[in-house]
C-alpha positions, 0 to 999 in steps of 0.5 A: 500499500502506498500512502501520501502524507502532505504537510510532512514538515509540520507538527502532525506530519513530523510525528507521522514521518517518525512512525512511518519509518517502521512501516512495511508500507510505502510512505511518501512524505511531501511538503511544498518543495516536493509537491505543490498541492495548490496545482490540480495537475501536480496532485493528480500526477503524483497520486496516479503515478505512485499508485497512492491508496491513502492521502493523509493531508497534514497541510494547512494554512493555520495562521489564524490572525494572518488569514483575516487579511489573506483569506484568498491564500488560506482558502487555496490551501484549506479548501481548493487544494483539499478539493483537488486531493478529494477529486484524485481519491475519487478517481483512484478509489482511494481514501482521503484522511483530512484534519479540520478544526474546532474553529468550524463551530465558532464557539457560540454560547454552548458549554458542552463538548461539540459532537460531530453534528453540532451546529457549524458557525465559523466566525473567522477566515480560518474557520470559514476556509476549513469548513469549505474544505470539509464541504469540498470533500463531501461534494467530491464523493470520495472515501474520506475521514475528516478528523477535527482537532484543536490546541495542537502542540508538539516538539516540532514547529511553533506552538503554545508550549514552546512559546511559553517555555521561551517566555518563562526563561526570558520574562519575570511575568506574563499574562495568559487568558483564562476565558478560553477553554479547550483541550491541549492535544499532543500531536504525537497522540493524534499521529499515533491514532491516524497511523494505526488506522492507516496501517490496520486499514480500519479506515475502510468502511468508516467514512465520516467525521470524527473528533480527536483531542486528548482527554480533559479540559482547561483554559490557556491559563491552566495550560501555561501553569501546568507547562511551568510546573512540569518544566520547573520554570516557575520563576516567571509569574503567570497572571490570568487575564481576559481575552479582550486584553489582547485585541485580535482580528479574530473572535476565538472560540471561548469553549472548544471542547470536542466530544470524542465518543465516536472515534473512541468507540469506532476504533476502540482506542484509549486517549491519554489525559492531557497533562500526561501527554504534556509530560512526554512532550516536555521530556522529549524537548529536554532530551539531548537527542530529541528530534525537533524543529526549532522556531 
């Protein structure tokens, strides 16, 4: 079986790359240098030439702030490119595994975890373009799994954990919002679930939408406090604050907790608690031989 992983240099793609090294299947790990997914001919040529059975699309335009002024490019990556991949999988008979976001729900006034069929109401360009990508997949009619997630972090790239570690070392105090709630999700946990689904071919006959995050709930403030506690960088004073103290072009979801019942029951998986996974990530970052991409 031949598997294409796009966005392979990002947080999620980097973890899948490590797992793929032990597979008996053939993985093709690409980023923009190897495959321009914004070109339909390039996507089709790669898929058909290499006999791709599964695309794991880790590529995305994730800069939420920049998307407000650059929605055209965000849409090109989060929607149009996704349509090309879905079309290619429709033609080849393969499966597209695509990652989406809690931003498609827009937060709203709810305070219960979002199930897969919760009301969709994106409030910003990022959420709108990701929702269009979801809709494109359904319209193309290929076999697919769309996995929504949020608050992703890892040893790779730029993310909240690495930013806070840097701030703790450089500053005497900092403010972190306490009125946005969700679940920190270690990219290594999501990568493992997706890798196991692909390797076992459990994606077959399980088309549809799924949610994944680690277990538990916290605010960004709680997240920051736990990073400081586990890393031992406690000299920096962390103060809770309201979101409106950090003016933004984007209305961020105040409650981004996802209901993971469907993915747990369908694939019989157990999901780690977020503080445990954070500990594993921090241990990897402390390790001298830890593979990571610096900011």
